[in-house]
N, CA and C atoms as a LAMMPS dump frame, in Angstrom:
ITEM: TIMESTEP
0
ITEM: NUMBER OF ATOMS
624
ITEM: BOX BOUNDS ff ff ff
-5.0000000000000000e+02 5.0000000000000000e+02
-5.0000000000000000e+02 5.0000000000000000e+02
-5.0000000000000000e+02 5.0000000000000000e+02
ITEM: ATOMS id mol type element x y z
1 1 1 N 157.052 108.242 -148.635
2 1 2 C 157.174 109.072 -147.418
3 1 3 C 158.217 110.152 -147.653
4 2 1 N 157.85 111.387 -147.5
5 2 2 C 158.778 112.489 -147.723
6 2 3 C 159.536 112.805 -146.454
7 3 1 N 160.778 113.21 -146.623
8 3 2 C 161.618 113.613 -145.51
9 3 3 C 161.974 115.075 -145.687
10 4 1 N 161.765 115.859 -144.645
11 4 2 C 162.068 117.28 -144.717
12 4 3 C 163.537 117.503 -145.018
13 5 1 N 163.825 118.46 -145.881
14 5 2 C 165.194 118.803 -146.193
15 5 3 C 165.747 119.814 -145.2
16 6 1 N 164.973 120.193 -144.207
17 6 2 C 165.469 121.114 -143.201
18 6 3 C 166.231 120.397 -142.124
19 7 1 N 166.897 121.163 -141.271
20 7 2 C 167.556 120.601 -140.111
21 7 3 C 168.756 119.753 -140.421
22 8 1 N 169.406 119.914 -141.627
23 8 2 C 170.604 119.174 -141.933
24 8 3 C 170.404 117.672 -141.996
25 9 1 N 169.221 117.23 -142.368
26 9 2 C 168.963 115.808 -142.491
27 9 3 C 168.351 115.189 -141.258
28 10 1 N 167.844 115.993 -140.354
29 10 2 C 167.298 115.448 -139.113
30 10 3 C 166.108 114.525 -139.384
31 11 1 N 165.319 114.834 -140.414
32 11 2 C 164.193 113.964 -140.759
33 11 3 C 164.665 112.571 -141.147
34 12 1 N 165.777 112.495 -141.907
35 12 2 C 166.337 111.2 -142.282
36 12 3 C 166.843 110.462 -141.051
37 13 1 N 167.414 111.21 -140.12
38 13 2 C 167.884 110.627 -138.859
39 13 3 C 166.72 109.971 -138.109
40 14 1 N 165.588 110.664 -138.046
41 14 2 C 164.421 110.135 -137.341
42 14 3 C 163.933 108.843 -137.995
43 15 1 N 163.903 108.827 -139.333
44 15 2 C 163.48 107.604 -140.029
45 15 3 C 164.435 106.453 -139.724
46 16 1 N 165.729 106.737 -139.718
47 16 2 C 166.714 105.693 -139.43
48 16 3 C 166.499 105.126 -138.032
49 17 1 N 166.236 106.001 -137.061
50 17 2 C 166.009 105.55 -135.693
51 17 3 C 164.7 104.762 -135.575
52 18 1 N 163.691 105.174 -136.324
53 18 2 C 162.434 104.417 -136.34
54 18 3 C 162.667 102.989 -136.822
55 19 1 N 163.578 102.851 -137.774
56 19 2 C 163.866 101.537 -138.327
57 19 3 C 164.413 100.567 -137.301
58 20 1 N 165.155 101.095 -136.327
59 20 2 C 165.702 100.234 -135.283
60 20 3 C 164.572 99.533 -134.531
61 21 1 N 163.557 100.289 -134.168
62 21 2 C 162.436 99.719 -133.416
63 21 3 C 161.644 98.73 -134.272
64 22 1 N 161.56 99.015 -135.57
65 22 2 C 160.839 98.11 -136.468
66 22 3 C 161.549 96.769 -136.561
67 23 1 N 162.876 96.791 -136.737
68 23 2 C 163.596 95.526 -136.866
69 23 3 C 163.672 94.792 -135.537
70 24 1 N 163.671 95.531 -134.428
71 24 2 C 163.651 94.873 -133.118
72 24 3 C 162.376 94.052 -132.933
73 25 1 N 161.308 94.474 -133.609
74 25 2 C 160.044 93.732 -133.526
75 25 3 C 159.991 92.579 -134.518
76 26 1 N 161.048 92.435 -135.337
77 26 2 C 161.146 91.29 -136.23
78 26 3 C 160.943 91.574 -137.7
79 27 1 N 160.554 92.796 -138.057
80 27 2 C 160.285 93.103 -139.466
81 27 3 C 161.526 93.726 -140.097
82 28 1 N 162.481 92.891 -140.441
83 28 2 C 163.751 93.402 -140.972
84 28 3 C 163.587 94.011 -142.359
85 29 1 N 162.702 93.451 -143.172
86 29 2 C 162.506 93.986 -144.522
87 29 3 C 161.946 95.399 -144.476
88 30 1 N 161.055 95.665 -143.533
89 30 2 C 160.493 97.009 -143.409
90 30 3 C 161.568 98.018 -143.02
91 31 1 N 162.506 97.598 -142.186
92 31 2 C 163.582 98.52 -141.828
93 31 3 C 164.431 98.853 -143.049
94 32 1 N 164.703 97.864 -143.878
95 32 2 C 165.48 98.119 -145.094
96 32 3 C 164.768 99.163 -145.958
97 33 1 N 163.463 99.01 -146.124
98 33 2 C 162.712 99.968 -146.939
99 33 3 C 162.736 101.365 -146.32
100 34 1 N 162.654 101.423 -145.001
101 34 2 C 162.621 102.717 -144.324
102 34 3 C 163.944 103.448 -144.465
103 35 1 N 165.056 102.75 -144.292
104 35 2 C 166.351 103.418 -144.41
105 35 3 C 166.633 103.779 -145.861
106 36 1 N 166.137 102.972 -146.804
107 36 2 C 166.255 103.351 -148.221
108 36 3 C 165.515 104.661 -148.479
109 37 1 N 164.349 104.802 -147.875
110 37 2 C 163.588 106.049 -147.999
111 37 3 C 164.352 107.215 -147.385
112 38 1 N 164.935 106.985 -146.227
113 38 2 C 165.688 108.043 -145.554
114 38 3 C 166.851 108.512 -146.411
115 39 1 N 167.598 107.579 -146.983
116 39 2 C 168.749 107.94 -147.814
117 39 3 C 168.287 108.607 -149.104
118 40 1 N 167.235 108.056 -149.707
119 40 2 C 166.752 108.606 -150.978
120 40 3 C 166.191 110 -150.864
121 41 1 N 165.719 110.385 -149.676
122 41 2 C 165.107 111.692 -149.494
123 41 3 C 165.939 112.649 -148.651
124 42 1 N 167.142 112.243 -148.308
125 42 2 C 168.011 113.111 -147.514
126 42 3 C 168.481 114.291 -148.351
127 43 1 N 168.809 115.415 -147.73
128 43 2 C 169.302 116.581 -148.476
129 43 3 C 170.546 116.248 -149.284
130 44 1 N 170.635 116.805 -150.479
131 44 2 C 171.788 116.524 -151.336
132 44 3 C 173.079 117.067 -150.733
133 45 1 N 172.975 118.097 -149.913
134 45 2 C 174.157 118.695 -149.298
135 45 3 C 174.421 118.154 -147.897
136 46 1 N 173.937 116.958 -147.622
137 46 2 C 174.132 116.367 -146.306
138 46 3 C 175.621 116.229 -146.006
139 47 1 N 176.065 116.66 -144.81
140 47 2 C 177.484 116.53 -144.469
141 47 3 C 177.921 115.059 -144.511
142 48 1 N 179.184 114.8 -144.87
143 48 2 C 179.642 113.41 -144.974
144 48 3 C 179.418 112.587 -143.713
145 49 1 N 179.599 113.177 -142.542
146 49 2 C 179.413 112.42 -141.305
147 49 3 C 177.969 111.967 -141.157
148 50 1 N 177.026 112.833 -141.508
149 50 2 C 175.616 112.476 -141.411
150 50 3 C 175.248 111.421 -142.446
151 51 1 N 175.802 111.551 -143.658
152 51 2 C 175.556 110.531 -144.675
153 51 3 C 176.16 109.196 -144.253
154 52 1 N 177.326 109.241 -143.616
155 52 2 C 177.946 108.022 -143.1
156 52 3 C 177.03 107.323 -142.106
157 53 1 N 176.431 108.11 -141.233
158 53 2 C 175.497 107.558 -140.237
159 53 3 C 174.344 106.834 -140.916
160 54 1 N 173.788 107.411 -141.986
161 54 2 C 172.655 106.787 -142.676
162 54 3 C 173.079 105.485 -143.359
163 55 1 N 174.252 105.485 -143.993
164 55 2 C 174.699 104.261 -144.654
165 55 3 C 175.066 103.178 -143.644
166 56 1 N 175.513 103.585 -142.466
167 56 2 C 175.772 102.589 -141.428
168 56 3 C 174.464 101.938 -140.981
169 57 1 N 173.413 102.74 -140.853
170 57 2 C 172.094 102.182 -140.549
171 57 3 C 171.641 101.237 -141.657
172 58 1 N 171.909 101.623 -142.891
173 58 2 C 171.527 100.752 -144.001
174 58 3 C 172.282 99.424 -143.935
175 59 1 N 173.572 99.491 -143.621
176 59 2 C 174.365 98.264 -143.508
177 59 3 C 173.802 97.347 -142.433
178 60 1 N 173.462 97.916 -141.291
179 60 2 C 172.895 97.125 -140.193
180 60 3 C 171.544 96.53 -140.591
181 61 1 N 170.725 97.325 -141.248
182 61 2 C 169.409 96.84 -141.675
183 61 3 C 169.544 95.689 -142.662
184 62 1 N 170.423 95.833 -143.642
185 62 2 C 170.624 94.776 -144.636
186 62 3 C 171.194 93.512 -143.993
187 63 1 N 172.085 93.706 -143.037
188 63 2 C 172.666 92.56 -142.335
189 63 3 C 171.599 91.783 -141.579
190 64 1 N 170.732 92.504 -140.866
191 64 2 C 169.658 91.826 -140.13
192 64 3 C 168.703 91.105 -141.075
193 65 1 N 168.597 91.611 -142.297
194 65 2 C 167.729 90.991 -143.303
195 65 3 C 168.479 89.924 -144.104
196 66 1 N 169.652 89.522 -143.623
197 66 2 C 170.521 88.486 -144.214
198 66 3 C 170.999 88.819 -145.624
199 67 1 N 171.011 90.111 -145.969
200 67 2 C 171.583 90.537 -147.245
201 67 3 C 173.038 90.943 -146.991
202 68 1 N 173.888 89.945 -146.768
203 68 2 C 175.215 90.209 -146.231
204 68 3 C 176.139 90.925 -147.219
205 69 1 N 176.079 90.561 -148.475
206 69 2 C 176.946 91.225 -149.453
207 69 3 C 176.579 92.696 -149.586
208 70 1 N 175.291 92.983 -149.688
209 70 2 C 174.839 94.373 -149.772
210 70 3 C 175.196 95.131 -148.503
211 71 1 N 175.103 94.46 -147.358
212 71 2 C 175.464 95.102 -146.089
213 71 3 C 176.926 95.512 -146.091
214 72 1 N 177.784 94.655 -146.618
215 72 2 C 179.203 94.984 -146.682
216 72 3 C 179.473 96.207 -147.543
217 73 1 N 178.745 96.335 -148.649
218 73 2 C 178.92 97.502 -149.517
219 73 3 C 178.479 98.784 -148.816
220 74 1 N 177.368 98.73 -148.098
221 74 2 C 176.901 99.914 -147.372
222 74 3 C 177.849 100.264 -146.236
223 75 1 N 178.416 99.245 -145.595
224 75 2 C 179.39 99.494 -144.533
225 75 3 C 180.622 100.198 -145.089
226 76 1 N 181.109 99.74 -146.233
227 76 2 C 182.262 100.404 -146.855
228 76 3 C 181.935 101.849 -147.213
229 77 1 N 180.73 102.077 -147.69
230 77 2 C 180.296 103.436 -148.027
231 77 3 C 180.266 104.308 -146.777
232 78 1 N 179.8 103.761 -145.657
233 78 2 C 179.764 104.507 -144.399
234 78 3 C 181.171 104.898 -143.962
235 79 1 N 182.112 103.981 -144.096
236 79 2 C 183.5 104.287 -143.736
237 79 3 C 184.096 105.343 -144.655
238 80 1 N 183.84 105.22 -145.967
239 80 2 C 184.375 106.202 -146.921
240 80 3 C 183.867 107.609 -146.605
241 81 1 N 182.586 107.711 -146.287
242 81 2 C 182.011 109.009 -145.963
243 81 3 C 182.569 109.547 -144.653
244 82 1 N 182.759 108.658 -143.679
245 82 2 C 183.349 109.102 -142.41
246 82 3 C 184.776 109.62 -142.634
247 83 1 N 185.526 108.935 -143.479
248 83 2 C 186.896 109.371 -143.769
249 83 3 C 186.917 110.731 -144.46
250 84 1 N 185.817 111.064 -145.151
251 84 2 C 185.746 112.336 -145.879
252 84 3 C 185.248 113.487 -145.011
253 85 1 N 184.814 113.203 -143.79
254 85 2 C 184.24 114.271 -142.976
255 85 3 C 185.34 115.161 -142.408
256 86 1 N 184.966 116.364 -142.041
257 86 2 C 185.889 117.323 -141.437
258 86 3 C 185.398 117.667 -140.042
259 87 1 N 186.324 118.023 -139.185
260 87 2 C 185.965 118.401 -137.816
261 87 3 C 184.951 119.536 -137.855
262 88 1 N 183.903 119.408 -137.101
263 88 2 C 182.894 120.455 -137.013
264 88 3 C 181.771 120.343 -138.01
265 89 1 N 181.798 119.319 -138.892
266 89 2 C 180.72 119.25 -139.893
267 89 3 C 179.552 118.376 -139.449
268 90 1 N 179.624 117.827 -138.245
269 90 2 C 178.504 117.027 -137.756
270 90 3 C 177.416 117.931 -137.195
271 91 1 N 176.146 117.675 -137.528
272 91 2 C 175.05 118.426 -136.905
273 91 3 C 175.046 118.186 -135.394
274 92 1 N 174.436 119.091 -134.659
275 92 2 C 174.401 118.961 -133.198
276 92 3 C 173.789 117.636 -132.767
277 93 1 N 172.786 117.166 -133.51
278 93 2 C 172.098 115.943 -133.118
279 93 3 C 172.918 114.686 -133.421
280 94 1 N 174.094 114.856 -134.012
281 94 2 C 174.929 113.712 -134.358
282 94 3 C 176.333 113.844 -133.757
283 95 1 N 176.447 114.66 -132.734
284 95 2 C 177.761 114.907 -132.145
285 95 3 C 178.391 113.676 -131.513
286 96 1 N 177.588 112.69 -131.163
287 96 2 C 178.087 111.476 -130.51
288 96 3 C 178.629 110.456 -131.497
289 97 1 N 178.345 110.645 -132.784
290 97 2 C 178.661 109.618 -133.783
291 97 3 C 180.139 109.631 -134.131
292 98 1 N 180.713 108.444 -134.294
293 98 2 C 182.123 108.38 -134.661
294 98 3 C 182.59 106.953 -134.894
295 99 1 N 183.887 106.759 -134.814
296 99 2 C 184.486 105.473 -135.165
297 99 3 C 184.007 104.34 -134.254
298 100 1 N 183.725 104.641 -132.998
299 100 2 C 183.257 103.581 -132.099
300 100 3 C 181.952 102.981 -132.608
301 101 1 N 181.042 103.829 -133.115
302 101 2 C 179.777 103.324 -133.651
303 101 3 C 180.008 102.529 -134.944
304 102 1 N 180.932 103.013 -135.78
305 102 2 C 181.258 102.289 -137.01
306 102 3 C 181.81 100.908 -136.691
307 103 1 N 182.734 100.849 -135.754
308 103 2 C 183.351 99.572 -135.406
309 103 3 C 182.346 98.619 -134.755
310 104 1 N 181.463 99.153 -133.932
311 104 2 C 180.457 98.313 -133.299
312 104 3 C 179.563 97.656 -134.343
313 105 1 N 179.093 98.44 -135.301
314 105 2 C 178.225 97.88 -136.341
315 105 3 C 178.998 96.951 -137.262
316 106 1 N 180.233 97.296 -137.569
317 106 2 C 181.057 96.388 -138.374
318 106 3 C 181.17 95.024 -137.689
319 107 1 N 181.394 95.047 -136.379
320 107 2 C 181.502 93.789 -135.649
321 107 3 C 180.238 92.968 -135.725
322 108 1 N 179.088 93.619 -135.563
323 108 2 C 177.812 92.903 -135.652
324 108 3 C 177.636 92.275 -137.032
325 109 1 N 177.967 93.038 -138.066
326 109 2 C 177.79 92.56 -139.433
327 109 3 C 178.72 91.389 -139.717
328 110 1 N 179.976 91.486 -139.286
329 110 2 C 180.932 90.405 -139.515
330 110 3 C 180.516 89.139 -138.762
331 111 1 N 179.985 89.3 -137.569
332 111 2 C 179.552 88.145 -136.793
333 111 3 C 178.383 87.444 -137.476
334 112 1 N 177.402 88.224 -137.941
335 112 2 C 176.254 87.63 -138.627
336 112 3 C 176.67 86.979 -139.957
337 113 1 N 177.709 87.523 -140.576
338 113 2 C 178.155 87.021 -141.877
339 113 3 C 179.026 85.782 -141.762
340 114 1 N 179.353 85.393 -140.528
341 114 2 C 180.164 84.194 -140.331
342 114 3 C 181.651 84.437 -140.287
343 115 1 N 182.065 85.66 -139.916
344 115 2 C 183.482 85.99 -139.811
345 115 3 C 183.796 86.459 -138.387
346 116 1 N 183.784 85.547 -137.408
347 116 2 C 183.948 85.972 -136.011
348 116 3 C 185.307 86.585 -135.704
349 117 1 N 186.366 86.125 -136.391
350 117 2 C 187.68 86.714 -136.117
351 117 3 C 187.712 88.186 -136.51
352 118 1 N 187.141 88.511 -137.676
353 118 2 C 187.068 89.916 -138.095
354 118 3 C 186.156 90.707 -137.168
355 119 1 N 185.106 90.061 -136.696
356 119 2 C 184.191 90.734 -135.77
357 119 3 C 184.904 91.118 -134.485
358 120 1 N 185.748 90.222 -133.961
359 120 2 C 186.41 90.513 -132.689
360 120 3 C 187.318 91.721 -132.793
361 121 1 N 187.998 91.873 -133.917
362 121 2 C 188.909 93.025 -134.09
363 121 3 C 188.128 94.331 -134.017
364 122 1 N 187.021 94.406 -134.74
365 122 2 C 186.216 95.627 -134.755
366 122 3 C 185.564 95.876 -133.403
367 123 1 N 185.029 94.83 -132.802
368 123 2 C 184.315 94.996 -131.54
369 123 3 C 185.251 95.363 -130.397
370 124 1 N 186.479 94.866 -130.427
371 124 2 C 187.437 95.24 -129.381
372 124 3 C 187.699 96.739 -129.395
373 125 1 N 187.814 97.323 -130.581
374 125 2 C 188.001 98.773 -130.69
375 125 3 C 186.757 99.498 -130.202
376 126 1 N 185.59 98.995 -130.584
377 126 2 C 184.337 99.632 -130.169
378 126 3 C 184.189 99.626 -128.662
379 127 1 N 184.579 98.534 -128.011
380 127 2 C 184.508 98.454 -126.557
381 127 3 C 185.48 99.438 -125.916
382 128 1 N 186.691 99.456 -126.413
383 128 2 C 187.726 100.31 -125.817
384 128 3 C 187.372 101.794 -125.881
385 129 1 N 186.67 102.199 -126.919
386 129 2 C 186.402 103.625 -127.141
387 129 3 C 185.022 104.063 -126.658
388 130 1 N 184.3 103.163 -126.03
389 130 2 C 182.924 103.47 -125.627
390 130 3 C 182.868 104.067 -124.229
391 131 1 N 181.812 104.829 -123.965
392 131 2 C 181.512 105.266 -122.605
393 131 3 C 181.064 104.037 -121.813
394 132 1 N 181.105 104.091 -120.46
395 132 2 C 180.857 102.876 -119.668
396 132 3 C 179.577 102.125 -120.009
397 133 1 N 178.462 102.821 -120.193
398 133 2 C 177.214 102.101 -120.476
399 133 3 C 177.309 101.354 -121.804
400 134 1 N 177.81 102.014 -122.838
401 134 2 C 177.962 101.344 -124.127
402 134 3 C 178.997 100.227 -124.045
403 135 1 N 180.043 100.434 -123.247
404 135 2 C 181.055 99.389 -123.091
405 135 3 C 180.442 98.132 -122.486
406 136 1 N 179.542 98.32 -121.529
407 136 2 C 178.883 97.167 -120.919
408 136 3 C 178.052 96.407 -121.95
409 137 1 N 177.352 97.127 -122.805
410 137 2 C 176.527 96.491 -123.835
411 137 3 C 177.396 95.764 -124.851
412 138 1 N 178.436 96.447 -125.32
413 138 2 C 179.258 95.889 -126.396
414 138 3 C 180.139 94.737 -125.913
415 139 1 N 180.442 94.699 -124.63
416 139 2 C 181.277 93.611 -124.116
417 139 3 C 180.605 92.26 -124.314
418 140 1 N 179.286 92.221 -124.178
419 140 2 C 178.566 90.971 -124.396
420 140 3 C 178.676 90.491 -125.824
421 141 1 N 178.618 91.413 -126.769
422 141 2 C 178.742 91.009 -128.174
423 141 3 C 180.176 90.594 -128.487
424 142 1 N 181.159 91.316 -127.944
425 142 2 C 182.549 90.91 -128.136
426 142 3 C 182.781 89.517 -127.565
427 143 1 N 182.211 89.244 -126.399
428 143 2 C 182.335 87.922 -125.804
429 143 3 C 181.743 86.856 -126.724
430 144 1 N 180.586 87.154 -127.31
431 144 2 C 179.939 86.207 -128.219
432 144 3 C 180.801 85.956 -129.451
433 145 1 N 181.405 87.012 -129.99
434 145 2 C 182.263 86.864 -131.171
435 145 3 C 183.495 86.028 -130.841
436 146 1 N 184.103 86.295 -129.698
437 146 2 C 185.285 85.511 -129.32
438 146 3 C 184.937 84.04 -129.089
439 147 1 N 183.782 83.788 -128.509
440 147 2 C 183.367 82.407 -128.315
441 147 3 C 183.14 81.729 -129.658
442 148 1 N 182.541 82.447 -130.602
443 148 2 C 182.337 81.893 -131.946
444 148 3 C 183.666 81.601 -132.633
445 149 1 N 184.701 82.372 -132.264
446 149 2 C 186.043 82.142 -132.804
447 149 3 C 186.823 81.118 -131.976
448 150 1 N 186.137 80.456 -131.051
449 150 2 C 186.697 79.375 -130.222
450 150 3 C 187.787 79.884 -129.272
451 151 1 N 187.57 81.07 -128.754
452 151 2 C 188.475 81.65 -127.76
453 151 3 C 187.687 81.822 -126.462
454 152 1 N 187.589 80.738 -125.704
455 152 2 C 186.777 80.765 -124.486
456 152 3 C 187.347 81.737 -123.458
457 153 1 N 188.649 81.726 -123.258
458 153 2 C 189.253 82.626 -122.272
459 153 3 C 189.017 84.083 -122.653
460 154 1 N 189.224 84.405 -123.931
461 154 2 C 188.994 85.773 -124.383
462 154 3 C 187.541 86.171 -124.264
463 155 1 N 186.647 85.221 -124.535
464 155 2 C 185.216 85.494 -124.422
465 155 3 C 184.847 85.82 -122.981
466 156 1 N 185.368 85.047 -122.041
467 156 2 C 185.068 85.298 -120.634
468 156 3 C 185.687 86.605 -120.151
469 157 1 N 186.865 86.918 -120.648
470 157 2 C 187.484 88.199 -120.281
471 157 3 C 186.596 89.367 -120.704
472 158 1 N 186.089 89.305 -121.941
473 158 2 C 185.215 90.372 -122.43
474 158 3 C 183.922 90.427 -121.636
475 159 1 N 183.329 89.273 -121.383
476 159 2 C 182.069 89.237 -120.639
477 159 3 C 182.247 89.767 -119.223
478 160 1 N 183.379 89.482 -118.621
479 160 2 C 183.624 89.963 -117.261
480 160 3 C 183.818 91.471 -117.205
481 161 1 N 184.3 92.072 -118.297
482 161 2 C 184.369 93.538 -118.359
483 161 3 C 182.962 94.117 -118.235
484 162 1 N 182.035 93.587 -119.038
485 162 2 C 180.652 94.046 -118.949
486 162 3 C 180.027 93.76 -117.606
487 163 1 N 180.325 92.593 -117.061
488 163 2 C 179.762 92.206 -115.774
489 163 3 C 180.239 93.13 -114.654
490 164 1 N 181.518 93.444 -114.652
491 164 2 C 182.062 94.339 -113.625
492 164 3 C 181.448 95.73 -113.7
493 165 1 N 181.19 96.185 -114.923
494 165 2 C 180.538 97.485 -115.068
495 165 3 C 179.124 97.456 -114.496
496 166 1 N 178.396 96.382 -114.735
497 166 2 C 177.041 96.256 -114.196
498 166 3 C 177.055 96.107 -112.676
499 167 1 N 178.078 95.501 -112.151
500 167 2 C 178.176 95.328 -110.707
501 167 3 C 178.5 96.636 -109.99
502 168 1 N 179.305 97.49 -110.651
503 168 2 C 179.894 98.615 -109.917
504 168 3 C 179.606 100.006 -110.462
505 169 1 N 179.234 100.136 -111.748
506 169 2 C 179.222 101.486 -112.32
507 169 3 C 177.937 101.873 -113.041
508 170 1 N 177.323 100.955 -113.766
509 170 2 C 176.182 101.319 -114.613
510 170 3 C 175.037 100.339 -114.426
511 171 1 N 173.852 100.766 -114.85
512 171 2 C 172.699 99.872 -114.971
513 171 3 C 172.258 99.898 -116.424
514 172 1 N 172.105 98.73 -117.003
515 172 2 C 171.708 98.642 -118.405
516 172 3 C 171.001 97.322 -118.646
517 173 1 N 169.709 97.386 -118.94
518 173 2 C 168.959 96.173 -119.247
519 173 3 C 169.507 95.508 -120.507
520 174 1 N 169.91 96.323 -121.493
521 174 2 C 170.451 95.759 -122.736
522 174 3 C 171.71 94.957 -122.465
523 175 1 N 172.596 95.5 -121.633
524 175 2 C 173.827 94.785 -121.319
525 175 3 C 173.533 93.498 -120.563
526 176 1 N 172.595 93.585 -119.629
527 176 2 C 172.231 92.397 -118.843
528 176 3 C 171.659 91.315 -119.758
529 177 1 N 170.766 91.68 -120.653
530 177 2 C 170.158 90.716 -121.575
531 177 3 C 171.223 90.091 -122.471
532 178 1 N 172.154 90.915 -122.943
533 178 2 C 173.185 90.395 -123.848
534 178 3 C 174.122 89.422 -123.137
535 179 1 N 174.465 89.744 -121.897
536 179 2 C 175.321 88.832 -121.138
537 179 3 C 174.587 87.537 -120.796
538 180 1 N 173.287 87.647 -120.532
539 180 2 C 172.494 86.446 -120.27
540 180 3 C 172.437 85.557 -121.52
541 181 1 N 172.324 86.182 -122.686
542 181 2 C 172.321 85.413 -123.937
543 181 3 C 173.669 84.732 -124.141
544 182 1 N 174.748 85.467 -123.883
545 182 2 C 176.087 84.886 -123.99
546 182 3 C 176.223 83.7 -123.027
547 183 1 N 175.689 83.852 -121.822
548 183 2 C 175.777 82.779 -120.829
549 183 3 C 175.152 81.482 -121.35
550 184 1 N 174.087 81.595 -122.105
551 184 2 C 173.455 80.386 -122.659
552 184 3 C 174.37 79.708 -123.681
553 185 1 N 175.146 80.512 -124.414
554 185 2 C 176.086 79.936 -125.38
555 185 3 C 177.205 79.155 -124.683
556 186 1 N 177.398 79.406 -123.404
557 186 2 C 178.467 78.748 -122.658
558 186 3 C 178.115 77.341 -122.206
559 187 1 N 176.91 76.893 -122.496
560 187 2 C 176.454 75.609 -121.96
561 187 3 C 177.428 74.45 -122.243
562 188 1 N 178.034 74.36 -123.432
563 188 2 C 178.984 73.254 -123.652
564 188 3 C 180.205 73.303 -122.735
565 189 1 N 180.436 74.453 -122.118
566 189 2 C 181.594 74.614 -121.237
567 189 3 C 181.169 74.782 -119.78
568 190 1 N 179.977 74.313 -119.45
569 190 2 C 179.38 74.594 -118.143
570 190 3 C 180.214 74.1 -116.98
571 191 1 N 181.027 73.069 -117.199
572 191 2 C 181.802 72.502 -116.098
573 191 3 C 183.072 73.287 -115.791
574 192 1 N 183.468 74.188 -116.666
575 192 2 C 184.707 74.94 -116.446
576 192 3 C 184.539 75.883 -115.26
577 193 1 N 185.501 75.911 -114.337
578 193 2 C 185.378 76.78 -113.153
579 193 3 C 185.145 78.249 -113.502
580 194 1 N 185.832 78.768 -114.51
581 194 2 C 185.672 80.18 -114.871
582 194 3 C 184.269 80.458 -115.391
583 195 1 N 183.683 79.486 -116.067
584 195 2 C 182.311 79.635 -116.566
585 195 3 C 181.334 79.619 -115.397
586 196 1 N 181.528 78.7 -114.467
587 196 2 C 180.647 78.65 -113.296
588 196 3 C 180.715 79.948 -112.505
589 197 1 N 181.915 80.493 -112.342
590 197 2 C 182.071 81.753 -111.599
591 197 3 C 181.348 82.892 -112.3
592 198 1 N 181.499 82.99 -113.615
593 198 2 C 180.821 84.043 -114.375
594 198 3 C 179.31 83.922 -114.216
595 199 1 N 178.791 82.72 -114.361
596 199 2 C 177.35 82.535 -114.279
597 199 3 C 176.815 82.845 -112.893
598 200 1 N 177.565 82.504 -111.881
599 200 2 C 177.132 82.812 -110.52
600 200 3 C 177.077 84.325 -110.283
601 201 1 N 178.07 85.038 -110.779
602 201 2 C 178.07 86.503 -110.63
603 201 3 C 176.926 87.126 -111.432
604 202 1 N 176.671 86.567 -112.616
605 202 2 C 175.584 87.101 -113.44
606 202 3 C 174.24 86.898 -112.742
607 203 1 N 174.04 85.735 -112.152
608 203 2 C 172.784 85.467 -111.432
609 203 3 C 172.623 86.381 -110.215
610 204 1 N 173.743 86.819 -109.662
611 204 2 C 173.691 87.655 -108.452
612 204 3 C 173.364 89.113 -108.753
613 205 1 N 173.361 89.495 -110.036
614 205 2 C 173.019 90.881 -110.362
615 205 3 C 171.559 91.172 -110.01
616 206 1 N 171.258 92.395 -109.569
617 206 2 C 169.86 92.744 -109.302
618 206 3 C 169.021 92.628 -110.568
619 207 1 N 167.829 92.149 -110.452
620 207 2 C 166.929 92.035 -111.604
621 207 3 C 166.253 93.372 -111.878
622 208 1 N 166.117 93.709 -113.181
623 208 2 C 165.39 94.909 -113.588
624 208 3 C 166.089 96.2 -113.327
């Protein structure tokens, strides 16, 4: 599959985004192949920030495909490229990309790799630097990482940040689904008053 060298790598960006939908449907290996194609056919003069974005997608794809060591190498490459970028070198279609996205993906990769403590550090930064809708989504993952690190109080604190945003400021099906998934992980602690309160508030959210 050829990728146009025009548009500062926009064709590679489209392939990377297509990969997200492919892996969401369960075909993680296909996403790995797609992002490899995107990187292999990207313009040689791609700005460092844009190249960082592609390698971050590769890291996420490899992580979902349980290739954890390779994912770590791609993540390091994404960070190195981001560190090499200069203000103003991001294409217009990538103006939103930055450290918050890097930290969010790092957290996901560390959590899947079995390092929840490292995941919490990265995800806490990603939550703090996110816009409200993204903060609501990422709070559920931070809560999951803290619970995996056996920090129930910290997990509930993070989950309640996302919950409060859904109650008062934003609507996000992704955030709602993630908090519902986290709630299921709380089953061993179901008798704790703070857990019961969280679950009751989550059930009270409007559906859809």
